[in-house]
Structures are given as C-alpha cells and as structure tokens.
C-alpha positions as CSV (number, residue, x, y, z in Angstrom):
1,M,5.3,-7.9,-15.3
2,Q,4.2,-8.0,-11.6
3,K,5.3,-5.3,-9.3
4,T,7.3,-7.6,-7.0
5,S,9.3,-8.9,-9.9
6,F,9.9,-5.5,-11.3
7,I,11.0,-4.0,-7.9
8,K,13.4,-6.8,-7.2
9,Q,15.2,-6.5,-10.5
10,Y,15.0,-2.7,-10.7
11,Y,16.4,-2.1,-7.2
12,S,19.3,-4.5,-7.9
13,I,20.2,-2.4,-11.0
14,L,20.0,0.8,-9.0
15,S,22.3,-0.5,-6.3
16,P,23.8,-4.0,-6.5
17,D,25.4,-3.1,-3.1
18,Y,22.2,-2.8,-1.0
19,P,22.5,-0.3,1.9
20,S,21.0,-2.5,4.6
21,F,21.3,0.4,7.2
22,I,18.2,2.0,5.6
23,D,15.9,-1.0,6.6
24,K,15.2,0.2,10.1
25,Y,14.2,3.6,8.8
26,L,11.5,2.0,6.6
27,N,9.6,1.2,9.7
28,L,9.1,4.9,10.6
29,P,5.4,5.9,10.4
30,I,6.4,8.9,8.2
31,L,7.8,6.6,5.6
32,K,5.4,3.7,6.0
33,R,2.5,6.1,5.2
34,L,4.0,6.6,1.7
35,N,3.3,3.0,0.8
36,G,-0.3,4.1,0.4
37,V,0.5,7.2,-1.7
38,G,0.9,6.7,-5.4
39,L,3.7,8.3,-7.4
40,L,1.4,8.8,-10.4
41,C,-1.0,11.4,-8.9
42,G,-4.3,9.5,-8.7
43,T,-4.1,8.0,-12.2
44,D,-4.2,4.5,-10.6
45,W,-7.9,5.1,-9.6
46,T,-9.5,5.8,-12.9
47,P,-10.0,3.6,-16.0
48,L,-8.8,6.5,-18.2
49,Y,-5.4,5.0,-17.4
50,N,-4.1,1.5,-17.4
51,N,-1.0,1.6,-15.2
52,S,0.9,-1.6,-14.9
53,F,0.7,-1.6,-11.1
54,F,0.5,0.8,-8.1
55,Y,3.9,2.4,-7.7
56,S,4.1,4.2,-4.4
57,R,6.0,7.2,-3.1
58,L,7.8,4.8,-0.8
59,D,8.9,2.7,-3.8
60,H,10.1,5.9,-5.4
61,S,11.9,7.1,-2.3
62,I,13.7,3.8,-1.8
63,G,14.8,4.0,-5.5
64,V,16.1,7.5,-5.0
65,A,18.0,6.4,-1.9
66,L,19.5,3.4,-3.8
67,I,20.7,5.7,-6.6
68,I,22.4,8.1,-4.2
69,W,24.0,5.3,-2.3
70,N,25.3,3.7,-5.5
71,F,27.1,6.8,-6.5
72,T,28.1,8.3,-3.2
73,H,28.1,5.7,-0.4
74,D,27.2,8.5,1.9
75,K,24.7,7.7,4.6
76,A,23.4,11.2,5.2
77,Q,22.8,11.9,1.5
78,T,21.2,8.5,1.1
79,L,18.8,9.1,4.0
80,S,18.0,12.6,2.7
81,G,16.8,10.9,-0.5
82,L,14.8,8.3,1.4
83,L,13.1,11.0,3.4
84,H,12.6,13.6,0.6
85,D,8.9,12.9,0.1
86,V,7.6,12.5,3.6
87,S,5.3,15.5,3.2
88,T,3.6,14.1,0.1
89,P,-0.2,13.9,0.5
90,A,-2.5,11.3,-0.9
91,F,-2.7,11.6,-4.7
92,S,0.7,13.5,-4.7
93,H,0.5,16.6,-6.9
94,V,-3.3,16.7,-6.9
95,L,-3.2,19.0,-3.9
96,D,-0.9,21.3,-5.8
97,F,-3.6,21.5,-8.5
98,M,-6.2,22.2,-5.8
99,K,-4.2,25.1,-4.6
100,G,-3.6,26.5,-8.1
101,D,0.1,25.4,-8.3
102,T,0.1,23.6,-11.6
103,L,3.3,25.1,-13.0
104,R,5.7,24.4,-10.1
105,Q,3.9,21.7,-8.2
106,E,5.8,22.4,-5.0
107,T,3.1,23.6,-2.6
108,T,3.4,20.7,-0.1
109,E,7.3,20.5,-0.2
110,S,7.6,23.2,2.5
111,L,6.3,20.8,5.1
112,N,9.0,18.2,4.5
113,A,11.8,19.7,6.7
114,H,9.3,20.3,9.5
115,I,8.2,16.7,9.5
116,I,11.7,15.4,9.6
117,L,13.0,17.8,12.2
118,T,10.1,17.1,14.6
119,D,10.1,13.3,14.4
120,N,11.6,11.9,17.6
121,E,11.7,8.3,16.5
122,L,13.8,9.4,13.5
123,K,16.0,11.5,15.7
124,E,16.8,8.4,17.9
125,M,17.6,6.3,14.8
126,L,20.0,8.9,13.5
127,K,21.8,9.0,16.8
128,T,22.8,5.4,16.4
129,D,24.2,6.1,13.0
130,E,25.8,9.3,14.2
131,I,24.0,11.5,11.7
132,S,22.5,14.9,12.4
133,L,18.9,15.7,11.7
134,L,20.0,18.7,9.8
135,D,22.1,16.5,7.4
136,V,19.0,14.7,6.2
137,S,16.3,17.4,6.4
138,D,16.9,19.0,3.1
139,Y,17.9,16.9,0.1
140,H,18.2,20.0,-2.1
141,R,21.6,20.6,-0.5
142,Y,23.0,17.5,-2.2
143,P,23.3,18.0,-6.0
144,I,23.4,14.2,-6.7
145,A,20.0,14.0,-4.9
146,D,18.4,17.0,-6.4
147,N,19.1,20.1,-8.5
148,D,17.3,22.4,-11.0
149,L,15.9,21.4,-14.3
150,P,17.2,20.5,-16.8
151,R,20.0,18.9,-14.8
152,L,19.9,15.2,-13.9
153,S,19.5,14.1,-10.3
154,A,18.7,10.9,-8.4
155,D,15.1,12.1,-7.8
156,R,14.5,13.0,-11.5
157,L,16.3,9.9,-12.7
158,E,14.2,7.5,-10.7
159,Y,10.8,9.0,-11.4
160,M,11.5,9.1,-15.2
161,Y,12.5,5.4,-15.2
162,S,9.5,4.3,-13.1
163,T,6.9,6.5,-14.6
164,G,7.8,5.6,-18.1
165,F,7.8,1.9,-17.2
166,V,4.5,1.8,-15.3
167,M,2.4,4.2,-17.4
168,R,3.4,3.4,-21.0
169,D,6.2,0.8,-21.3
170,I,8.6,3.5,-22.5
171,W,11.4,1.8,-20.5
172,T,12.2,-1.9,-20.2
173,L,14.5,-3.3,-17.5
174,H,17.0,-3.9,-20.2
175,D,16.9,-0.3,-21.2
176,I,17.2,0.9,-17.6
177,R,20.2,-1.3,-17.0
178,E,22.0,-0.2,-20.2
179,S,21.3,3.5,-19.4
180,Y,22.1,3.3,-15.7
181,N,25.3,1.4,-16.1
182,N,26.6,4.1,-18.4
183,M,26.4,6.8,-15.8
184,K,29.0,8.4,-13.5
185,I,29.5,11.7,-11.7
186,F,30.8,14.7,-13.6
187,K,31.3,18.3,-12.8
188,N,28.7,20.5,-14.5
189,E,29.0,24.1,-15.8
190,I,28.7,25.6,-12.3
191,G,31.2,23.3,-10.8
192,N,28.7,21.0,-8.9
193,D,28.7,17.2,-9.0
194,E,26.0,15.9,-11.4
195,L,25.1,12.5,-12.8
196,G,25.8,12.1,-16.5
197,F,26.6,9.6,-19.2
198,T,29.8,8.5,-20.8
199,S,28.1,7.6,-24.2
200,L,26.4,10.2,-26.3
201,D,24.1,7.6,-27.9
202,I,22.9,6.4,-24.5
203,A,22.5,9.9,-23.2
204,S,20.5,10.9,-26.3
205,D,18.3,7.8,-25.9
206,Y,17.7,8.6,-22.3
207,C,16.7,12.2,-23.1
208,C,14.3,11.1,-25.8
209,K,12.7,8.5,-23.6
210,C,12.3,11.1,-20.8
211,C,10.7,13.5,-23.3
212,L,8.2,10.8,-24.2
213,T,7.5,10.2,-20.5
214,S,7.1,13.9,-19.8
215,K,4.7,14.2,-22.7
216,I,2.3,11.9,-20.8
217,L,2.1,14.5,-18.1
218,L,1.4,17.3,-20.6
219,E,-1.4,15.5,-22.3
220,N,-5.0,16.6,-21.6
221,E,-5.8,13.2,-20.1
222,N,-3.4,13.9,-17.3
223,K,-4.5,17.6,-16.8
224,L,-8.1,16.6,-16.6
225,T,-7.5,13.6,-14.3
226,L,-5.5,15.7,-11.8
227,K,-7.8,18.7,-11.9
228,L,-11.0,16.6,-11.6
229,L,-9.6,14.8,-8.6
230,S,-8.5,18.1,-7.0
231,V,-12.1,19.4,-7.4
232,I,-13.4,16.1,-5.8
233,I,-11.1,16.6,-2.8
234,S,-12.0,20.3,-2.5
235,K,-15.7,19.4,-2.6
236,A,-15.2,16.7,0.0
237,I,-13.6,19.3,2.3
238,E,-16.3,21.9,1.5
239,I,-19.1,19.5,2.6
240,G,-17.2,18.4,5.7
241,A,-16.6,14.8,4.6
242,I,-12.9,15.2,5.1
243,K,-10.4,17.8,6.3
244,E,-7.4,18.8,4.2
245,N,-5.1,17.2,6.8
246,D,-6.7,13.8,6.2
247,C,-4.8,13.7,2.9
248,Y,-1.7,13.4,5.1
249,L,-3.2,10.7,7.3
250,Y,-5.1,8.3,5.0
251,S,-3.9,6.2,2.2
252,E,-5.3,6.7,-1.3
253,E,-7.3,3.5,-1.0
254,E,-8.8,4.7,2.3
255,M,-9.7,8.0,0.7
256,M,-11.4,6.3,-2.2
257,D,-13.5,4.3,0.3
258,I,-14.5,7.5,2.1
259,F,-15.4,9.1,-1.2
260,S,-17.5,6.2,-2.3
261,H,-19.8,6.6,0.8
262,I,-20.5,10.3,0.4
263,K,-24.2,10.9,-0.4
264,D,-24.0,14.5,-1.7
265,E,-25.3,14.5,-5.2
266,E,-22.9,17.0,-6.7
267,F,-20.0,15.2,-5.1
268,K,-21.3,11.8,-6.4
269,Q,-21.5,13.1,-9.9
270,L,-17.9,14.3,-9.8
271,F,-16.6,11.2,-8.1
272,Q,-18.4,8.7,-10.4
273,T,-17.2,10.6,-13.4
274,F,-13.6,10.1,-12.2
275,R,-14.2,6.5,-11.4
276,F,-15.8,5.5,-14.7
277,M,-14.4,7.8,-17.4
278,T,-12.6,6.0,-20.2
279,K,-12.0,8.8,-22.7
280,I,-11.9,12.5,-23.0
281,I,-13.0,14.9,-25.7
282,R,-10.6,17.6,-27.0
283,S,-12.0,20.9,-28.1
284,K,-11.2,24.6,-28.6
285,F,-13.9,25.6,-26.0
286,P,-15.6,24.1,-23.0
287,L,-18.5,21.7,-23.9
288,S,-21.9,21.6,-22.2
289,N,-22.8,18.8,-19.8
290,M,-19.1,18.1,-19.3
291,F,-16.4,18.6,-16.9
292,S,-13.9,20.9,-18.8
293,V,-10.3,21.8,-18.1
294,S,-7.9,24.3,-19.7
295,L,-4.6,24.9,-17.9
296,D,-0.8,25.0,-18.2
297,V,1.3,22.5,-16.3
298,K,4.9,21.9,-15.4
299,R,7.2,20.8,-18.2
300,R,9.7,18.2,-17.0
301,Y,12.7,17.6,-19.2
302,I,16.3,16.5,-18.8
303,N,19.3,17.6,-20.8
304,P,21.9,15.3,-19.4
305,L,25.7,15.7,-19.3
306,V,27.9,13.7,-21.6
307,G,31.2,14.2,-19.8
308,S,31.2,18.0,-19.1
309,V,28.9,19.0,-22.1
310,R,25.1,18.9,-22.3
311,A,23.8,16.3,-24.7
312,S,21.8,18.8,-26.7
313,E,25.1,20.6,-27.7
314,L,26.4,17.3,-29.2
315,S,23.3,15.7,-30.7
316,D,20.7,17.2,-33.0
317,V,18.3,14.4,-32.1
318,T,18.5,15.3,-28.4
319,Q,18.0,19.0,-29.2
320,R,14.9,18.3,-31.3
321,A,13.4,16.0,-28.7
322,I,13.7,18.8,-26.1
323,E,12.4,21.4,-28.5
324,D,9.5,19.2,-29.4
325,L,8.6,18.7,-25.7
326,L,8.9,22.4,-24.8
327,S,6.7,23.4,-27.8
328,Y,4.1,20.6,-27.4
329,T,0.5,21.7,-27.0
330,D,-2.6,19.7,-26.7
331,S,-6.1,21.0,-27.5
332,L,-7.1,24.1,-25.5
333,Y,-9.8,22.2,-23.6
334,A,-10.1,18.7,-22.3
335,N,-13.7,17.5,-21.6
336,V,-15.3,14.5,-20.1
337,L,-19.0,13.7,-20.0
338,F,-20.5,13.7,-16.5
339,Y,-21.3,10.2,-15.4
340,S,-24.9,11.1,-14.8
341,C,-25.3,12.0,-18.4
342,Y,-24.0,8.9,-20.1
343,N,-25.4,6.6,-17.4
344,N,-29.0,7.5,-18.1
C-alpha cells in the first residue's frame, strides 16, 4: 500500500472528526522539519530493512494529536501531542545511541520544552486559540498523551500501530480499526485517565501484536543498524564534516547526501557498510573484519487495561506474550562484514 493511501485511511480511523484547527500549526518550521525525520531510526536508509514507506516523525505527531483529540476534544492536549517530538534529531533515537543512552532513549527529549517555549511564531498562533505556551510545552502532564510503561497512551498507541504496519505487516488497517474502535478512557490503578479496551480478546490481540512489534526493536538487526549509524554520525562530527547541531537542522535525506560526499576512508568504509549491508551474522563473540555490536536496549511493551484491570491479570495469553518479550534475548553479538571486505 502506498503511503498516501495508508495515511488517509489511517488518520480517518484515528479521528473521524478531524481537528482542522491544527492545520495552521503544521506550517511551523519546528513541525515542518519533522517531515524529513523518520520514525524508524535510520532503518529506511539501509537495505537490511525493507520498510513499506518512509513514515516521518511528523506523520507520527499528527497521529498522536488525532488520537488525543478523538478521546478528549481538548485543544491544549491535542497540540501538546502534536508538538511532543519537535526536539527529535535526524535518525531519531540514533543520537541516543551515540550518547550511550540505549536503555532509556530519552537524551534529546530535554530540548523539547525549550524549543516550544522559545518559538515566537507558535506563541502568536496560540494566542489566537487562547492557549498558553505552558499548556502545550509538556505532554507528559496529560496521561492520555503520555504515561509510564506498561500503560497505554496516545504516543505509544500510535507508534505501535505505525511501526508494526510499516516494518513488518503486523497490523492491517482492518486490525487497527477493530482495535481502536474498541477503546475508551478508564481510570487506572493510580486514579489517572488511561486508554483501555472494552473487550479482553481485542486487548489481548493488541498486546500480542505490540510484543511482536517490540521484538523487532530488540533484534540484533536493529541494534546493529542504530549503533552503526551512530558511529557514522560520530565520525562525521569528529572529522568536521558536520556538527552535532546539524542533526536538528537537516533532513535525513540531506544528511545522507552529505555523508555520500565525505572522502575520509575510514568514514567511507562505515557509511558504505551501512548503505549496502543486507544481512548480519550472529555470534557469541566479535568477529574479525566486521563491525560488531553487543548491547542492551529499551524494552517497550504495553499491558493494556480491560476496564479497570490489566489484561495480563485476565488472560494467560497476554501474560505469556509479555513474559516472552521481557525474557527475549538475541545472540550476544551482531556482526556485519565491512563493505570493503566483500566488495573486493
């Protein structure tokens, strides 16, 4: 399915009542920039993956906003969701990997509020809607927008749907519609509003599909891709080809073009390996003449509410799916042959 067709149908599921007031905000430079930043952390740029299409952080942010609007019809909460990723750099969580933050992947989030609070164009738009900057600067304050794992939120709901659809056909539009239309707001165990399901079967299916999606991000292919790209960016900064701030200025396509013209031989070997790799080799130890990775990464899972009770408390299938994800381990090392080795 082409992206335009998916987006049109997908967004109509997330909010049949489209909040047209968000349209003017989509012209803000801080949001338009996200159209060139992929949700899937650089996997769009290597043949190791075969993503269906380029799904951007802007696509994701609009989806989050639509979910929030659908369930709250609150403009401030909706805009907080729309703006929640404005600090995301090119290649998304790859910069977290570059900084050693593989377990939380939150390094760049601290910039988000600053970007929002200092944007004068945004401030003027909010005035016309009689909304305070403070009311949209931190989406964490709204539990429908965001909350802690393993609870369900608009942000988590959206990226699980879209990631599963784009990376591995785990979700179909029919599945998404059936799942989404079964949802409503409940009170969770700490008394906060939280999205949940009315049907245990649908909640369990959602959880299982999310675990399959999360497993993609735990596989060694993903670890190696993000780590290799983080080393590429770090090397480009080291040799003066880019500055770290360029990751917040250029699109991923522009970054790829910059990288393709760098003449440094060590950099070229890393970059060409990333651009041409089609498989990895699993092992118990690092292999010679290869780029090797061994690391732990964030485990994303959702244990949704069914009414006021977690699905895992009602379903053995759900509990096993979560346990399988949390105990999943790939080989200790992931390796890929350097491009210069297999190109000779």
